C-alpha positions in Angstrom: -3.8 16.5 -17.5 -7.4 15.2 -17.4 -6.7 11.6 -18.2 -5.9 9.4 -15.2 -2.7 7.5 -15.9 -2.6 4.0 -14.7 -0.6 2.8 -11.8 2.8 1.3 -12.9 2.6 -2.3 -14.0 3.2 -4.8 -11.2 6.6 -6.2 -11.0 6.9 -10.0 -10.8 8.0 -10.0 -7.1 7.6 -7.8 -4.0 11.4 -7.3 -4.0 11.5 -6.2 -7.6 8.7 -3.7 -6.8 10.7 -2.3 -4.0 13.8 -1.9 -6.2 11.6 -0.1 -8.9 10.2 2.2 -6.3 13.6 3.2 -5.0 14.8 3.8 -8.6 11.7 6.0 -9.3 12.2 8.1 -6.2 15.9 8.5 -7.0 14.9 10.7 -10.0 13.6 13.4 -7.7 16.0 15.9 -6.3 14.2 16.9 -3.2 11.3 16.0 -0.9 8.9 18.6 -2.3 9.1 16.7 -5.6 8.9 13.3 -3.9 5.8 14.4 -1.9 4.2 15.6 -5.2 5.0 12.2 -6.7 3.4 10.4 -3.7 0.2 12.6 -4.1 0.2 11.8 -7.9 0.4 8.1 -7.1 -2.5 8.4 -4.7 -4.6 10.1 -7.3 -4.1 7.0 -9.6 -5.5 4.5 -7.2 -8.5 2.7 -8.6 -11.9 3.9 -7.5 -12.9 2.5 -4.1 -16.7 1.9 -3.8 -18.4 3.9 -1.0 -20.2 0.7 0.0 -16.8 -0.7 1.1 -16.1 2.2 3.4 -17.3 0.4 6.5 -16.1 0.5 10.1 -14.8 -3.1 9.9 -12.7 -2.2 6.9 -11.2 0.9 8.5 -7.5 0.6 9.4 -7.1 1.3 13.1 -4.1 3.4 14.1 -4.2 5.9 11.2 -4.9 9.5 11.9 -6.4 9.8 8.4 -9.3 7.6 7.4 -8.0 4.5 5.6 -10.1 1.6 4.3 -8.5 -1.6 3.2 -10.1 -4.7 1.7 -8.4 -8.0 0.9 -9.6 -10.7 -1.5 -8.2 -14.0 -2.8 -6.5 -16.8 -0.9 -3.0 -17.8 0.3 -1.8 -18.3 -3.3 -2.6 -14.7 -4.3 -4.0 -11.9 -2.1 -5.2 -8.7 -3.7 -5.8 -5.5 -1.8 -7.8 -2.4 -2.4 -7.5 0.7 -0.3 -8.2 4.4 -0.1 -7.6 7.3 2.3 -9.1 10.7 2.7 -5.6 12.1 2.7 -3.6 12.7 -0.5 -0.2 11.8 0.9 -1.6 8.7 2.7 -3.3 7.6 -0.6 0.2 7.8 -2.1 1.6 5.6 0.7 -1.2 3.2 0.0 -0.3 3.1 -3.7 3.3 2.1 -2.7 2.1 -0.6 -0.3 -0.3 -2.0 -2.9 2.5 -2.1 -5.5 4.7 -4.1 -3.2 2.1 -6.4 -1.5 -1.0 -6.7 -3.7 -1.1 -9.7 -6.0 1.4 -11.7 -4.0 1.1 -15.0 -2.1 0.5 -14.8 1.6 4.0 -16.2 2.3 5.7 -13.6 0.1 3.8 -10.9 1.9 4.8 -12.2 5.3 8.4 -12.6 4.1 8.7 -9.1 2.7 9.8 -6.3 4.9 9.2 -2.8 3.4 12.9 -1.9 2.7 11.8 0.7 0.2 10.7 3.0 3.1 14.4 3.4 4.2 15.7 3.2 0.7 13.8 6.3 -0.5 14.3 8.2 2.8 10.6 8.1 3.6 11.1 7.1 7.2 12.9 10.4 7.9 10.3 12.6 6.1 7.0 11.3 7.5 5.4 12.8 10.6 5.1 10.5 13.6 1.4 10.1 12.9 1.9 9.2 9.3 4.6 6.8 10.2 2.2 5.1 12.7 -0.5 5.0 10.0 1.9 3.4 7.5 2.9 0.8 10.2 -0.8 0.2 10.9 -1.6 -0.4 7.2 1.4 -2.8 6.8 0.3 -4.6 10.0 -3.2 -5.0 8.5 -1.9 -6.3 5.2 0.3 -8.8 7.0 -2.5 -9.9 9.3 -4.7 -10.7 6.3 -1.8 -12.7 4.8 -1.2 -14.6 8.1 -4.9 -15.4 8.4 -5.0 -16.6 4.8 -1.9 -18.7 5.1 -2.8 -20.3 8.4 -6.5 -21.0 7.6 -5.9 -22.2 4.1 -9.1 -20.4 3.3 -9.6 -17.4 1.1 -10.1 -14.0 2.7 -12.7 -13.0 0.1 -13.6 -9.4 0.7 -12.8 -9.7 4.4 
């Protein structure tokens, strides 16, 4: 399988994305298969330019290295991210699917219910759980800044 399949098409809302994620994970019988799916999702992330891998774009609180960039404004924020860890890259793919391309208010209003729905919370190590929380906090901080300032966060 040399061709890189695209990430699933974005659903019209964050809530619909979470429902779709839960449905996809329900197809897998055990966590070995689910972890493999997470790794596959991470491999499908768009390329992340090395020039963006700067200290100010690094997500603090992750054991793995994670870089996250936001662009857009309060009406529509888009995120790019990458990690040096295969599983964390998969977690990023899920976060981007739920939160990227949404308004700042929708991002702030959306709790990541898919984490419980697919059983992820029970199957992540404490350090990965902390990293996931740090990534979510960073995304929500960009949304809050964008909403409250009324200014774009272009490549913040």
